[in-house]
C-alpha distance (Angstrom), angle and dihedral (degrees) to the residues before:
residue distance angle dihedral
M1 . . .
S2 3.73 . .
Q3 3.73 139.3 .
K4 3.78 130.6 -145.1
T5 3.74 133.0 175.6
G6 3.89 108.7 -65.1
Y7 3.83 93.6 2.8
E8 3.80 132.9 88.3
S9 3.73 120.2 -163.6
A10 3.68 125.7 -135.3
G11 3.81 104.2 -177.4
E12 3.62 125.6 -164.7
S13 3.97 124.4 -175.0
A14 3.75 126.4 -163.5
P15 3.78 131.8 169.5
V16 3.69 88.3 -121.1
R17 3.62 116.2 132.7
R18 20.42 111.0 -147.6
P19 10.30 168.3 73.8
K20 3.89 74.0 -82.7
R21 3.66 118.7 -74.6
H22 3.92 133.4 -174.7
L23 3.72 110.5 -94.3
T24 3.80 92.4 -115.2
A25 3.72 90.5 55.8
F26 3.75 95.8 52.8
A27 3.70 114.5 112.8
A28 3.85 120.3 -157.4
M29 3.83 112.5 -108.7
A30 3.67 114.5 -126.3
G31 3.77 125.2 -165.3
I32 3.83 107.3 -8.4
A33 3.78 97.2 -23.5
F34 2.51 65.9 92.5
A35 27.66 134.2 141.0
C36 3.65 150.7 -179.6
G37 3.72 140.5 -38.6
A38 3.76 129.8 47.2
G39 3.63 119.0 -44.3
V40 3.81 142.8 -151.9
S41 3.78 132.3 -140.3
A42 3.83 141.7 -168.3
L43 3.72 128.6 -156.0
A44 3.75 124.6 -161.9
Q45 3.70 143.4 144.3
Q46 3.82 126.7 -124.4
A47 3.86 128.9 -160.4
A48 3.79 128.5 -163.7
P49 2.85 121.5 -74.1
P50 3.79 95.3 41.2
P51 3.75 116.0 -143.1
A52 3.74 91.1 -155.2
N53 3.92 136.9 -2.0
L54 3.77 103.1 -83.0
F55 3.84 91.0 -169.4
Q56 3.79 93.4 58.4
D57 3.81 92.1 38.8
Q58 3.90 93.5 52.8
A59 3.81 91.7 44.5
G60 3.79 91.3 49.8
K61 3.73 95.3 48.0
L62 3.73 90.5 52.9
G63 3.89 90.8 50.3
A64 3.74 95.7 -110.8
R65 3.94 94.4 128.9
K66 3.75 101.8 140.4
C67 3.78 93.3 73.0
A68 3.81 99.4 23.2
S69 3.81 94.3 110.7
L70 3.77 95.1 49.7
Y71 3.88 91.6 45.1
A72 3.84 89.2 48.8
A73 3.89 93.2 50.6
L74 3.75 92.2 48.7
G75 3.81 88.8 47.8
R76 3.78 94.6 50.4
G77 3.84 92.1 47.7
M78 3.91 91.1 51.1
T79 3.81 97.8 45.6
Q80 3.93 100.3 40.8
G81 3.79 107.1 138.5
A82 3.78 96.5 10.2
A83 3.83 137.0 100.5
Y84 3.82 105.0 -130.2
T85 3.68 148.4 178.5
L86 3.78 120.4 -141.8
K87 3.76 133.7 -158.8
T88 3.87 115.5 -170.3
E89 3.71 124.1 -164.6
T90 3.90 133.2 -179.2
S91 3.72 140.1 151.3
K92 3.82 115.0 -63.3
E93 3.72 98.1 -151.5
A94 3.88 97.0 45.5
P95 3.72 113.0 8.3
D96 3.87 95.0 167.8
A97 3.85 89.7 54.3
H98 3.92 97.0 50.8
I99 3.64 140.8 59.0
V100 3.83 120.7 -78.3
Q101 3.81 110.9 -142.9
G102 3.75 129.6 -170.4
V103 3.75 127.6 -168.6
V104 3.80 113.0 -161.2
G105 3.77 135.4 -168.9
M106 3.66 116.4 -162.4
A107 3.82 139.9 -165.5
Y108 3.91 114.0 -159.6
N109 3.80 125.2 -165.4
L110 3.80 101.7 173.9
P111 3.77 124.6 133.2
D112 3.77 92.8 -104.7
L113 3.78 99.7 30.2
K114 3.69 125.7 44.0
G115 3.87 131.0 167.0
P116 3.72 138.3 20.5
A117 3.71 126.0 -15.3
G118 3.96 132.3 166.9
G119 3.78 135.0 -148.9
I120 3.76 144.3 177.1
V121 3.90 123.8 -140.9
L122 3.83 119.9 -164.0
A123 3.79 128.3 -178.8
T124 3.76 122.0 175.0
P125 3.79 134.6 -174.2
M126 3.86 118.0 -114.3
P127 3.75 128.9 -172.5
K128 3.69 88.8 -88.8
G129 3.71 115.5 23.5
C130 3.88 130.4 -35.9
E131 3.71 141.0 -64.4
G132 3.86 127.2 -156.4
Y133 3.71 146.3 175.3
M134 3.83 136.8 -161.9
I135 3.75 124.5 -157.8
R136 3.82 120.2 -170.0
V137 3.74 128.5 -171.9
A138 3.82 111.3 -160.4
P139 3.89 125.4 173.1
F140 3.85 116.3 -150.5
Q141 3.70 120.4 -155.9
K142 3.86 91.6 -134.8
P143 3.75 139.6 66.7
C144 3.74 120.7 -75.7
A145 3.79 89.2 -116.9
E146 3.76 88.2 66.3
V147 3.87 92.8 41.9
L148 3.80 92.3 56.3
R149 3.76 87.9 64.9
L150 3.77 89.8 62.3
L151 3.91 96.1 57.6
P152 3.67 114.4 110.7
A153 3.88 116.8 -89.0
G154 3.83 111.9 -84.8
S155 3.82 94.0 30.9
V156 3.97 112.5 147.8
E157 3.69 132.5 -170.6
E158 3.97 105.9 -117.2
Q159 3.76 101.9 -177.3
R160 3.78 148.6 -34.1
L161 3.78 117.1 -100.7
S162 3.91 106.0 -160.9
G163 3.83 87.8 -29.4
V164 3.80 94.3 -46.9
P165 3.77 113.2 121.4
Q166 3.80 115.8 -129.5
Y167 3.74 118.6 -157.7
R168 3.79 130.4 -158.6
L169 3.93 100.8 -142.9
G170 3.78 121.5 -128.6
G171 3.87 119.3 -106.7
N172 3.83 92.9 29.6
Q173 3.80 91.1 -73.8
G174 3.87 93.6 145.6
Q175 3.86 130.6 -111.2
A176 3.68 136.7 -48.5
L177 3.87 135.4 -157.7
V178 3.82 111.1 -152.0
I179 3.80 107.6 -155.4
P180 3.90 117.9 -170.6
N181 3.89 112.7 -138.5
G182 3.66 110.3 -177.8
S183 3.87 107.2 -74.2
T184 3.76 90.8 -13.7
C185 3.80 137.5 66.0
V186 3.77 135.7 -132.3
V187 3.75 118.0 -155.4
V188 3.79 121.3 -160.2
T189 3.79 111.4 -163.1
L190 3.82 124.5 -166.9
A191 3.73 123.0 -176.5
G192 3.82 130.7 165.8
M193 3.80 140.2 -170.9
A194 3.80 144.1 175.9
Q195 3.80 131.0 -133.9
P196 3.76 112.6 -153.7
G197 3.82 116.9 -130.3
């Protein structure tokens, strides 16, 4: 448990090892498809298979219940297939009126993805419902040419941003930046969704 200016930590430890869309239309991403005032945070680790939804649990314990379901859906999509550690933060004074943020460290041991990865999950209340995003950074120990074959069917390159290819992922699964790094490849995945109020 740690404290920093404007934030209060409420840690929890357990030996426990994804364009906006409506919550019901959000598909889990497998593989690579992959405010103001004082705040509060929770820290915990989750192992596969999860006994409960750690994202929803942490948001609920911090009082951020309005967007907890959206936050949890984004978190589940991002961490599928990984052991992970989650730290959730939100406003202490008005948790249901401010953004809920999760910082996630992951460890993958899948056939096509092994090693560490990181991610951010954000869910924020709107006048009607909630909106949220997840960003995942996953390094692959193989060239990008091989990684491209792992993208969901229907994925297309839309443009290059300073030479970095940006793909629209098939099946409305978001976007990906595919960044060569020597003989390896780093994939940054972005997906968002909305939950009607």
